[in-house]
N, C-alpha and C positions, 0 to 999 in steps of 0.2 A: 280495863284501861280507863284512866282518869281523863276527863275532859278538861280542856284549857279554857279559861274565861277570856273574854275579849281583852280585859285589862292585863292579864298575864301575857297574852299574845303580844300586845303592843309593847309591854315592858321588855319582853324577850327580843323583839325586833329592834328596839332602841339599843339594847345591849349588844346584839350582833352587829348592828351598824357601827357602833363605837369600836368594837373589837376589830372589825374588818378594816376600818379606816385609821387605825393606829399602826403606822409602819413599824416593823421590827428591824433589827440590825441587818438581817438578810435582805430585806426590802431596800434599805438604803444602799447596801453594798451593790446589789444588782442594778439599782437605778444609777449609781455612780459609774459602774462599768458600762452600762448602756449609753449613758450620756457621753462618756469619753470616746466610745466607738463612733457614735453619731457625730461628735464634734470633729473627729479626724476626717470624716467623709464630707463635712460641710466647710465652706469657706466663710460664709456670712452667718449672722444671727446665731451665735453660740447658744447651745441649749444648757439649761441648768438641771441639776439632779431632780428638783421638784417637778420638772416637766415629765419625768418618767415614773413618778409615784402614782399608782392607780387608785382612784377613789371608787369605792363600791357604793351602790345605791340599792337598798332593799325596797321593794315596792310591790304593788299588786301586779300580777301578770295580766296582760291584755288577752282577751279571748280572741282566738283566731276564727275568722269566719270560714265556714265550710266552702270548699271549692265546688264550682259547678262541674257537671260531668265533662264539659268541654275542656275546662282548665285542668281537671284531673287527668284526662287523656293526654293533654299536651305535656303535663309534668312527667307522666310515665314515659311518654315518647322521648322526652329530653334525657331522662335518666337512662333509658335503654341505649340511646345513642352514645352517651358518655361511657357506659359500661362496655359497649362494643369497642369503642375507640381505645379505652384503657387496656382491654384484653389484647387487642391487636398490637398495641405498642409493646406490651410485655412479651408478646410472641415474636416481635421483630418484624411484623408485617407493616409495610409502608401504606400510607393512605391510598396510593395508586393501586397496589396489590389488593387491598381490601375492597376497593370499588370493583375490580375485576372479579373477585370471588363472589361478591354480592350479585353481580350480573349473571354469573354462571349459575348461581343458586336459583335465580328467578326463571331460568329456562327450563 
């Protein structure tokens, strides 16, 4: 596998940035469609097509700091609660019924 030099990398990033930020026909069509829908729902401050053209920015990723044990436990607890809630909703169990089932399970 050939290594990429820093200069090649920067050139490639400039090319990608230019490529991603040059809207195609489809981009303009979707932006026009979206602006029309948004303007039907708004009464003031009409939006322009340019408001819906997305600009991309390529850059360095920020490193995420590792979570502490307490933050990780809280995150897992939140995810577990969301998963239980979602599963109960899919099964047609109301929050009240879910609470009753959890109390029965603790006994």
